[in-house]
LOLO-400967 format. One record per atom (N, C-alpha, C, CB): x, y, z. Coordinates in nm, 2 decimals, decimal comma. Glycine has a CB too. Layout:
N
x->X; y->Y; z->Z
...
***
This chain:
126
x->7,58; y->9,13; z->5,12
x->7,67; y->9,24; z->5,14
x->7,64; y->9,35; z->5,03
x->7,82; y->9,19; z->5,13
x->7,62; y->9,47; z->5,07
x->7,59; y->9,58; z->4,98
x->7,71; y->9,66; z->4,95
x->7,48; y->9,66; z->5,03
x->7,69; y->9,76; z->4,86
x->7,80; y->9,84; z->4,82
x->7,80; y->9,97; z->4,90
x->7,79; y->9,88; z->4,67
x->7,92; y->10,01; z->4,95
x->7,94; y->10,13; z->5,03
x->7,98; y->10,25; z->4,95
x->8,04; y->10,10; z->5,14
x->8,01; y->10,23; z->4,82
x->8,04; y->10,34; z->4,73
x->7,97; y->10,30; z->4,59
x->8,19; y->10,36; z->4,71
x->7,94; y->10,40; z->4,51
x->7,89; y->10,37; z->4,38
x->7,98; y->10,29; z->4,29
x->7,85; y->10,50; z->4,30
x->8,11; y->10,31; z->4,30
x->8,21; y->10,24; z->4,22
x->8,21; y->10,09; z->4,26
x->8,35; y->10,30; z->4,23
x->8,20; y->10,07; z->4,39
x->8,20; y->9,93; z->4,44
x->8,08; y->9,85; z->4,38
x->8,20; y->9,93; z->4,59
x->7,97; y->9,91; z->4,35
x->7,86; y->9,84; z->4,30
x->7,89; y->9,76; z->4,18
x->7,74; y->9,94; z->4,27
x->7,97; y->9,81; z->4,09
x->8,00; y->9,75; z->3,96
x->8,07; y->9,61; z->3,98
x->8,09; y->9,84; z->3,87
x->8,18; y->9,61; z->4,07
x->8,25; y->9,49; z->4,10
x->8,16; y->9,38; z->4,16
x->8,37; y->9,52; z->4,18
x->8,08; y->9,43; z->4,26
x->8,00; y->9,33; z->4,33
x->7,89; y->9,28; z->4,24
x->7,94; y->9,40; z->4,46
x->7,83; y->9,36; z->4,16
x->7,73; y->9,31; z->4,07
x->7,79; y->9,22; z->3,97
x->7,66; y->9,43; z->4,00
x->7,91; y->9,25; z->3,92
x->7,98; y->9,16; z->3,82
x->8,00; y->9,02; z->3,88
x->8,11; y->9,22; z->3,78
x->8,04; y->9,01; z->4,00
x->8,05; y->8,88; z->4,07
x->7,92; y->8,81; z->4,07
x->8,11; y->8,90; z->4,21
x->7,81; y->8,88; z->4,11
x->7,68; y->8,81; z->4,11
x->7,63; y->8,77; z->3,97
x->7,58; y->8,91; z->4,18
x->7,67; y->8,85; z->3,87
x->7,63; y->8,83; z->3,74
x->7,70; y->8,70; z->3,69
x->7,67; y->8,94; z->3,64
x->7,83; y->8,68; z->3,72
x->7,90; y->8,56; z->3,68
x->7,85; y->8,44; z->3,75
x->8,05; y->8,58; z->3,71
x->7,80; y->8,46; z->3,87
x->7,74; y->8,34; z->3,94
x->7,59; y->8,32; z->3,90
x->7,74; y->8,37; z->4,09
x->7,54; y->8,40; z->3,81
x->7,40; y->8,39; z->3,76
x->7,30; y->8,39; z->3,87
x->7,38; y->8,26; z->3,67
x->7,33; y->8,48; z->3,97
x->7,25; y->8,50; z->4,09
x->7,16; y->8,62; z->4,08
x->7,34; y->8,51; z->4,22
x->7,04; y->8,60; z->4,02
x->6,95; y->8,71; z->3,99
x->6,91; y->8,78; z->4,12
x->6,83; y->8,66; z->3,92
x->6,89; y->8,70; z->4,23
x->6,84; y->8,76; z->4,36
x->6,95; y->8,85; z->4,41
x->6,81; y->8,65; z->4,46
x->7,08; y->8,81; z->4,40
x->7,19; y->8,89; z->4,45
x->7,20; y->9,02; z->4,37
x->7,32; y->8,81; z->4,45
x->7,18; y->9,01; z->4,24
x->7,19; y->9,12; z->4,16
x->7,08; y->9,22; z->4,19
x->7,18; y->9,09; z->4,01
x->6,96; y->9,17; z->4,21
x->6,84; y->9,25; z->4,25
x->6,86; y->9,33; z->4,38
x->6,72; y->9,17; z->4,25
x->6,94; y->9,28; z->4,47
x->6,97; y->9,35; z->4,59
x->7,04; y->9,49; z->4,57
x->7,05; y->9,27; z->4,69
x->7,10; y->9,50; z->4,45
x->7,16; y->9,63; z->4,41
x->7,06; y->9,73; z->4,35
x->7,28; y->9,60; z->4,32
x->6,93; y->9,70; z->4,36
x->6,83; y->9,79; z->4,30
x->6,73; y->9,83; z->4,41
x->6,76; y->9,72; z->4,19
x->6,68; y->9,95; z->4,41
x->6,57; y->9,99; z->4,49
x->6,45; y->9,91; z->4,46
x->6,54; y->10,14; z->4,48
x->6,36; y->9,90; z->4,56
x->6,24; y->9,81; z->4,54
x->6,16; y->9,85; z->4,41
x->6,15; y->9,83; z->4,66
x->6,16; y->9,98; z->4,38
x->6,08; y->10,03; z->4,26
x->6,17; y->10,07; z->4,14
x->5,99; y->10,14; z->4,30
x->6,30; y->10,02; z->4,14
x->6,39; y->10,06; z->4,04
x->6,35; y->10,02; z->3,90
x->6,53; y->10,00; z->4,07
x->6,41; y->10,09; z->3,80
x->6,38; y->10,06; z->3,66
x->6,51; y->10,01; z->3,60
x->6,33; y->10,19; z->3,58
x->6,51; y->9,89; z->3,54
x->6,63; y->9,84; z->3,47
x->6,58; y->9,82; z->3,32
x->6,67; y->9,70; z->3,53
x->6,64; y->9,91; z->3,24
x->6,60; y->9,92; z->3,10
x->6,71; y->9,86; z->3,01
x->6,57; y->10,06; z->3,06
x->6,68; y->9,76; z->2,93
x->6,77; y->9,70; z->2,85
x->6,71; y->9,69; z->2,71
x->6,81; y->9,55; z->2,90
x->6,68; y->9,81; z->2,65
x->6,62; y->9,81; z->2,52
x->6,71; y->9,76; z->2,41
x->6,57; y->9,95; z->2,48
x->6,66; y->9,70; z->2,31
x->6,52; y->9,68; z->2,28
x->6,46; y->9,55; z->2,34
x->6,49; y->9,68; z->2,13
x->6,54; y->9,48; z->2,42
x->6,50; y->9,35; z->2,46
x->6,39; y->9,36; z->2,57
x->6,61; y->9,27; z->2,52
x->6,41; y->9,44; z->2,68
x->6,31; y->9,44; z->2,78
x->6,34; y->9,56; z->2,88
x->6,31; y->9,31; z->2,86
x->6,23; y->9,60; z->2,95
x->6,25; y->9,69; z->3,06
x->6,17; y->9,63; z->3,18
x->6,19; y->9,83; z->3,03
x->6,24; y->9,63; z->3,29
x->6,18; y->9,57; z->3,42
x->6,17; y->9,68; z->3,52
x->6,27; y->9,46; z->3,47
x->6,05; y->9,68; z->3,59
x->6,03; y->9,78; z->3,69
x->6,01; y->9,70; z->3,82
x->5,90; y->9,86; z->3,66
x->6,09; y->9,73; z->3,92
x->6,08; y->9,66; z->4,05
x->6,17; y->9,54; z->4,06
x->5,94; y->9,63; z->4,08
x->6,21; y->9,51; z->4,18
x->6,30; y->9,40; z->4,21
x->6,25; y->9,26; z->4,15
x->6,33; y->9,38; z->4,35
x->6,12; y->9,23; z->4,18
x->6,07; y->9,10; z->4,14
x->6,07; y->9,09; z->3,99
x->5,92; y->9,08; z->4,19
x->6,04; y->9,19; z->3,91
x->6,05; y->9,18; z->3,77
x->6,19; y->9,18; z->3,72
x->5,97; y->9,30; z->3,70
x->6,28; y->9,25; z->3,79
x->6,42; y->9,24; z->3,75
x->6,47; y->9,10; z->3,77
x->6,51; y->9,34; z->3,84
x->6,44; y->9,04; z->3,88
x->6,48; y->8,90; z->3,90
x->6,42; y->8,81; z->3,79
x->6,43; y->8,84; z->4,04
x->6,30; y->8,83; z->3,75
x->6,23; y->8,75; z->3,65
x->6,31; y->8,76; z->3,51
x->6,09; y->8,79; z->3,63
x->6,34; y->8,89; z->3,48
x->6,40; y->8,91; z->3,35
x->6,55; y->8,85; z->3,35
x->6,41; y->9,06; z->3,32
x->6,62; y->8,87; z->3,46
x->6,75; y->8,82; z->3,47
x->6,76; y->8,67; z->3,46
x->6,82; y->8,87; z->3,60
x->6,66; y->8,60; z->3,53
x->6,65; y->8,46; z->3,52
x->6,63; y->8,41; z->3,38
x->6,54; y->8,40; z->3,62
x->6,54; y->8,48; z->3,31
x->6,52; y->8,45; z->3,17
x->6,65; y->8,46; z->3,09
x->6,41; y->8,54; z->3,11
x->6,72; y->8,57; z->3,11
x->6,85; y->8,59; z->3,05
x->6,95; y->8,47; z->3,08
x->6,91; y->8,72; z->3,09
x->6,96; y->8,44; z->3,20
x->7,05; y->8,33; z->3,24
x->7,01; y->8,20; z->3,19
x->7,06; y->8,33; z->3,39
x->6,88; y->8,17; z->3,17
x->6,84; y->8,05; z->3,12
x->6,87; y->8,04; z->2,97
x->6,68; y->8,03; z->3,13
x->6,88; y->8,15; z->2,90
x->6,90; y->8,16; z->2,76
x->7,05; y->8,16; z->2,72
x->6,84; y->8,28; z->2,69
x->7,14; y->8,17; z->2,82
x->7,28; y->8,18; z->2,80
x->7,36; y->8,08; z->2,88
x->7,33; y->8,32; z->2,84
x->7,48; y->8,04; z->2,83
x->7,56; y->7,95; z->2,90
x->7,68; y->8,03; z->2,97
x->7,62; y->7,84; z->2,81
x->7,71; y->8,15; z->2,91
x->7,82; y->8,23; z->2,97
x->7,79; y->8,38; z->2,93
x->7,96; y->8,18; z->2,92
x->7,83; y->8,47; z->3,02
x->7,82; y->8,61; z->2,99
x->7,95; y->8,67; z->3,05
x->7,69; y->8,68; z->3,05
x->8,03; y->8,74; z->2,97
x->8,15; y->8,80; z->3,02
x->8,15; y->8,95; z->2,98
x->8,28; y->8,73; z->2,96
x->8,17; y->9,04; z->3,07
x->8,16; y->9,18; z->3,05
x->8,30; y->9,24; z->3,08
x->8,06; y->9,25; z->3,14
x->8,35; y->9,31; z->2,98
x->8,48; y->9,38; z->2,99
x->8,45; y->9,53; z->2,99
x->8,58; y->9,34; z->2,87
x->8,48; y->9,60; z->3,10
x->8,45; y->9,74; z->3,12
x->8,56; y->9,82; z->3,06
x->8,42; y->9,77; z->3,27
x->8,52; y->9,93; z->2,98
x->8,61; y->10,02; z->2,93
x->8,64; y->10,13; z->3,03
x->8,56; y->10,09; z->2,80
x->8,77; y->10,14; z->3,07
x->8,80; y->10,25; z->3,16
x->8,80; y->10,38; z->3,09
x->8,94; y->10,23; z->3,23
x->8,78; y->10,49; z->3,16
x->8,73; y->10,50; z->3,30
x->8,58; y->10,51; z->3,30
x->8,80; y->10,61; z->3,37
x->8,52; y->10,46; z->3,41
x->8,38; y->10,49; z->3,44
x->8,37; y->10,63; z->3,49
x->8,32; y->10,39; z->3,54
x->8,26; y->10,70; z->3,46
x->8,24; y->10,83; z->3,51
x->8,14; y->10,83; z->3,62
x->8,19; y->10,93; z->3,39
x->8,18; y->10,87; z->3,74
x->8,10; y->10,87; z->3,85
x->8,09; y->11,02; z->3,91
x->8,14; y->10,77; z->3,96
x->7,97; y->11,06; z->3,93
x->7,95; y->11,19; z->4,00
x->7,86; y->11,17; z->4,11
x->7,89; y->11,30; z->3,89
x->7,90; y->11,20; z->4,23
x->7,83; y->11,18; z->4,35
x->7,79; y->11,32; z->4,41
x->7,90; y->11,10; z->4,46
x->7,66; y->11,33; z->4,44
x->7,61; y->11,46; z->4,50
x->7,52; y->11,41; z->4,62
x->7,53; y->11,55; z->4,40
x->7,57; y->11,43; z->4,74
x->7,49; y->11,39; z->4,85
x->7,47; y->11,24; z->4,85
x->7,36; y->11,46; z->4,86
x->7,34; y->11,20; z->4,85
x->7,31; y->11,06; z->4,85
x->7,27; y->11,00; z->4,72
x->7,19; y->11,03; z->4,95
x->7,30; y->11,07; z->4,61
x->7,27; y->11,03; z->4,48
x->7,40; y->11,03; z->4,39
x->7,17; y->11,13; z->4,41
x->7,40; y->10,93; z->4,30
x->7,52; y->10,92; z->4,21
x->7,48; y->10,89; z->4,07
x->7,62; y->10,81; z->4,26
x->7,55; y->10,95; z->3,98
x->7,54; y->10,92; z->3,84
x->7,66; y->10,84; z->3,79
x->7,52; y->11,05; z->3,75
x->7,64; y->10,73; z->3,73
x->7,76; y->10,65; z->3,69
x->7,73; y->10,61; z->3,54
x->7,77; y->10,51; z->3,77
x->7,84; y->10,63; z->3,46
x->7,83; y->10,61; z->3,32
x->7,95; y->10,53; z->3,27
x->7,81; y->10,74; z->3,24
x->7,93; y->10,43; z->3,19
x->8,05; y->10,36; z->3,14
x->8,01; y->10,28; z->3,01
x->8,10; y->10,26; z->3,24
x->8,11; y->10,24; z->2,94
x->8,09; y->10,16; z->2,82
x->8,16; y->10,02; z->2,84
x->8,14; y->10,23; z->2,69
x->8,11; y->9,92; z->2,77
x->8,17; y->9,79; z->2,79
x->8,15; y->9,70; z->2,67
x->8,10; y->9,72; z->2,91
x->8,22; y->9,59; z->2,66
x->8,20; y->9,49; z->2,56
x->8,16; y->9,37; z->2,63
x->8,34; y->9,47; z->2,48
x->8,04; y->9,32; z->2,59
x->7,98; y->9,20; z->2,65
x->7,99; y->9,08; z->2,55
x->7,84; y->9,22; z->2,69
x->8,05; y->8,97; z->2,59
x->8,05; y->8,85; z->2,51
x->7,95; y->8,75; z->2,57
x->8,20; y->8,79; z->2,51
x->7,86; y->8,70; z->2,49
x->7,75; y->8,62; z->2,53
x->7,76; y->8,49; z->2,46
x->7,61; y->8,68; z->2,52
x->7,75; y->8,38; z->2,53
x->7,74; y->8,24; z->2,47
x->7,60; y->8,20; z->2,50
x->7,85; y->8,14; z->2,53
x->7,52; y->8,18; z->2,39
x->7,38; y->8,14; z->2,41
x->7,38; y->7,99; z->2,44
x->7,30; y->8,17; z->2,28
x->7,27; y->7,95; z->2,49
x->7,25; y->7,81; z->2,53
x->7,27; y->7,71; z->2,41
x->7,11; y->7,78; z->2,59
x->7,24; y->7,76; z->2,29
x->7,26; y->7,68; z->2,17
x->7,40; y->7,68; z->2,11
x->7,16; y->7,72; z->2,06
x->7,49; y->7,75; z->2,18
x->7,63; y->7,76; z->2,14
x->7,67; y->7,88; z->2,05
x->7,66; y->7,64; z->2,06
x->7,57; y->7,96; z->2,01
x->7,59; y->8,08; z->1,94
x->7,66; y->8,18; z->2,02
x->7,46; y->8,14; z->1,88
x->7,76; y->8,25; z->1,96
x->7,84; y->8,35; z->2,03
x->7,80; y->8,49; z->1,98
x->7,99; y->8,33; z->2,02
x->7,79; y->8,59; z->2,07
x->7,76; y->8,72; z->2,03
x->7,85; y->8,82; z->2,11
x->7,61; y->8,75; z->2,06
x->7,88; y->8,93; z->2,04
x->7,95; y->9,04; z->2,11
x->7,86; y->9,16; z->2,10
x->8,09; y->9,06; z->2,05
x->7,85; y->9,23; z->2,21
x->7,77; y->9,35; z->2,22
x->7,85; y->9,46; z->2,28
x->7,63; y->9,33; z->2,29
x->7,86; y->9,58; z->2,21
x->7,92; y->9,69; z->2,27
x->7,81; y->9,78; z->2,33
x->8,01; y->9,77; z->2,17
x->7,81; y->9,81; z->2,46
x->7,70; y->9,89; z->2,52
x->7,75; y->10,01; z->2,60
x->7,63; y->9,79; z->2,61
x->7,66; y->10,10; z->2,62
x->7,67; y->10,21; z->2,70
x->7,57; y->10,20; z->2,82
x->7,65; y->10,35; z->2,62
x->7,62; y->10,22; z->2,94
x->7,53; y->10,20; z->3,05
x->7,53; y->10,33; z->3,13
x->7,58; y->10,09; z->3,14
x->7,41; y->10,38; z->3,16
x->7,40; y->10,50; z->3,24
x->7,31; y->10,46; z->3,36
x->7,33; y->10,62; z->3,16
x->7,35; y->10,50; z->3,48
x->7,28; y->10,46; z->3,60
x->7,26; y->10,58; z->3,69
x->7,34; y->10,34; z->3,67
x->7,16; y->10,57; z->3,77
x->7,14; y->10,67; z->3,89
x->7,13; y->10,58; z->4,01
x->7,02; y->10,77; z->3,87
x->7,21; y->10,61; z->4,11
x->7,21; y->10,53; z->4,23
x->7,17; y->10,62; z->4,35
x->7,34; y->10,46; z->4,26
x->7,12; y->10,56; z->4,46
x->7,09; y->10,63; z->4,58
x->7,14; y->10,56; z->4,70
x->6,93; y->10,64; z->4,59
x->7,20; y->10,63; z->4,79
x->7,25; y->10,58; z->4,92
x->7,13; y->10,57; z->5,02
x->7,37; y->10,66; z->4,97
x->7,10; y->10,45; z->5,06
x->6,99; y->10,44; z->5,15
x->7,02; y->10,47; z->5,30
x->6,93; y->10,30; z->5,14
x->6,92; y->10,47; z->5,38
x->6,94; y->10,49; z->5,53
x->7,04; y->10,40; z->5,59
x->6,81; y->10,49; z->5,60
x->7,06; y->10,28; z->5,53
x->7,15; y->10,18; z->5,58
x->7,30; y->10,20; z->5,53
x->7,11; y->10,04; z->5,53
x->7,32; y->10,31; z->5,45
x->7,45; y->10,34; z->5,40
x->7,49; y->10,27; z->5,27
x->7,55; y->10,31; z->5,50
x->7,40; y->10,18; z->5,22
x->7,43; y->10,10; z->5,10
x->7,37; y->10,17; z->4,98
x->7,38; y->9,96; z->5,11
x->7,45; y->10,16; z->4,87
x->7,40; y->10,22; z->4,74
x->7,32; y->10,12; z->4,66
x->7,53; y->10,27; z->4,66
x->7,22; y->10,17; z->4,60
x->7,13; y->10,09; z->4,51
x->7,09; y->10,17; z->4,39
x->7,01; y->10,03; z->4,59
x->7,07; y->10,10; z->4,28
x->7,02; y->10,17; z->4,16
x->6,88; y->10,21; z->4,17
x->7,05; y->10,08; z->4,04
x->6,85; y->10,33; z->4,12
x->6,71; y->10,37; z->4,10
x->6,68; y->10,35; z->3,95
x->6,70; y->10,52; z->4,13
x->6,78; y->10,37; z->3,86
x->6,77; y->10,36; z->3,72
x->6,89; y->10,30; z->3,67
x->6,74; y->10,49; z->3,65
x->6,88; y->10,20; z->3,58
x->6,99; y->10,13; z->3,52
x->6,95; y->10,11; z->3,37
x->7,03; y->9,99; z->3,58
x->7,01; y->10,19; z->3,28
x->6,98; y->10,19; z->3,14
x->7,10; y->10,15; z->3,06
x->6,93; y->10,33; z->3,10
x->7,08; y->10,04; z->2,98
x->7,18; y->9,99; z->2,89
x->7,13; y->10,01; z->2,75
x->7,21; y->9,84; z->2,92
x->7,22; y->10,05; z->2,66
x->7,19; y->10,06; z->2,52
x->7,31; y->10,03; z->2,43
x->7,14; y->10,21; z->2,48
x->7,28; y->9,98; z->2,31
x->7,39; y->9,95; z->2,22
x->7,46; y->10,07; z->2,16
x->7,33; y->9,86; z->2,10
x->7,58; y->10,05; z->2,13
x->7,66; y->10,16; z->2,07
x->7,67; y->10,14; z->1,92
x->7,81; y->10,16; z->2,13
***
């Protein structure tokens, strides 16, 4: 099930993230999308996005993201710009806990099927 609005993408992806379902998350990206998570990694294309997410999930026992309201969304035709900040709490596989405050900027595209997918997803620390 895809997102019919850019704002819906966040909630659907969050559910897939909590399920640690890299394949479901990758469905929210165009085939040649860029997912940049500097300084850790940048993935280009769905298969590399899946690979990087699986590595992340293997290294963590829990990931919880709290989104700061409001997200900024600007839609122009079949393209959308979405920007938000969040606090991510990560439990590493070794039991170490980390908190990361991040800023996320994305560009999404509505495909011929009416579903929105990311072209660019860029996360950076605050």
